[in-house]
N, C-alpha and C positions, 0 to 999 in steps of 0.2 A: 956499481960498487956502492956499498952501504956507507953513508957518511956518519951514521951514529955508531958509536963504539959499543963494546960489550956491556958497559955499565948502564947505558941508556936502555938497551934491550931488557936487561934484568929488572929495571925499575917498573916496567910495564906489568910484570907478573903480580906484584903486590897490589897495584891499582885495580887490576881485573878481579883479584880475589876479594878486595874490599867491596867492590860494586856487587859481586855475586852474593856476599854475606848480607849486605844491606837489602838487596832485592828479596832474598829468602825471608829475612826478618819482616819486611813489609808485607809479603804474601802471607806469612804465618799470622801476623797481627790482624790482617783483614779477614782471614778464615775464622779466627777466634771471635772477632766482633760479629761476624755473620751468624755464627752458631749461637752466641749469647742473645742476639736480637730475636732469633727464632724461638728460643726458650722463653723469653719474656712475652712474646706474642701469644704463646700457648697459655700462659697464666695458670692460675689455680683452677682445678676442676670444679664443676658445679657441685653444691652440696647435695647429699642424698637424704631423703626423708619420705615417709609414707603418711598419707592422710586418709580421712574418711569424711564424707559430707552428707548432709541431709538438708532438705528445704521444705518449708511449710507453706501450703497454699491457703491457710486459714486467714480470716479477716481479723482485724483488731490490732490496736496499737498498745504496747510497743512490741509484742512478740509475734504478731502475724507477719507472714511473708518473709520470714527470716531464713537466711542461708547460713548454716552452721558448719564450720570446717574444723575437724579435730586432728591435731598432729599425732599420728599413731606411733611414731618411732623414727629413729635415725638421728641425724645431726640436729643440734640446736641451731636455729636460724636467726640471724639478725633481721628484725622486721624492716629496718630501714633499707635493706637490700632486696626486699621482695615487692612484688606487685601481684594482684589477683585479677584474673580475667574471668568474667562471668558471662556466659553466653546463653541466651534464651532464643532458640531457633524459631519458635512460633511467631515471635515479633521481630525477628532479624536484629537483635541487639546483642552486642559483644563488647561492653565497656571494660576498660582496664582501670583498676584502682591502684594508685601509686602514691608516692610521698607519704609513706606510712612510718611510724604509727601516727595517728591523728585522733583528735577528739570528736570531730564531725567530718562527714564526707561532703565537702563543698565542691564547687566546679573545678577548682585547681587540683583536686585529688582524682578526678575522673576524666579519662580520655575516652571519647566515644559518647554514645547516647547515655546520658545520666539517668539511670533508673533507680537510684538509691535514695533512701531517706536521708535528708540533710540535717536532721535534728540530732540531738545527743543520743537518741536511741538507735541511730543508724549504724553505729559501729560499736563492737564490744569485744571483750576478751583480749587476746594477744595483740590485736590491731589497734586497740584503744590506747591512746597516749596517757590517759588518766589512770588506767588500771593495770597496764602491762609494765614489764621491766625492760622493754625494747627487744626481747627475744621471744621466740616461739619454740617451745620445747615439747618433748613427748608428753602426751596426756593433756596438753593445754588446748583449749578451744578458742576460736575466734569466730565472730559472726558479723554479717552485714544485713541490713534490712532493706528489702526492695520496696520502694514507695508505692503504696496503694494509690490508684488514680494515674500514676505514671506508667505502671505496668501491673495489671491485676493477674497474678498467677492463678492458674486453674489446676485442680487435681489432675494429675496425668501429664502436666507440662514437663518437658525434659529441660534440665539445666546443666550445662557443662561448666566445669570449673578447672582453672589452671593456676598453679602457684608458680610464679616465674622469678628466678634469681636474676636481679638486675645486672650485677657486674659481669656475668657470663652470658646473659640473655638466654639462659637455658631453662626449659620447663622442668621444674623439680618434681611436680606431680600433676597429673591430669586425671580427671574423673567426671562421671556424669551421674546425676541423681534425678529421680522422678518426684515431682511435688506431690505431697500427701495432704 
């Protein structure tokens, strides 16, 4: 025989209902939090832009051995978010220039074999902290000079270039040029 009366059995129903409502609420909150964290992990997409490049194998300071990259169109890019990877397969060098814009390419700006001119003639245009506005927009050029003696470019040398967006670690543009 049941010692609890009808009032005690009826009180169990509201308690079970409250537990179910709290459980559903917690489950819904966890689902929303999970979806939000996935959305934040995806972040903003990498910017899109086109570029054109040329490299000179001529001797002479300050214009010899200069890699010139021109922003051909697309989004205006914050230079502080970019790095430039310059690969010269003949000598197995693929340094990455970072921490831009800068006035000079010093050791802190180059990761990998430093093949660049560390003087004030070593960087120019949109990458130069003195002459740029911190952005690289369509039609604007940027250049870096490869140091003679460190690496002597020859006519016909292939040079590969990548513009990399740091926050997304995405390659915005990749191209290859032949030294003339």
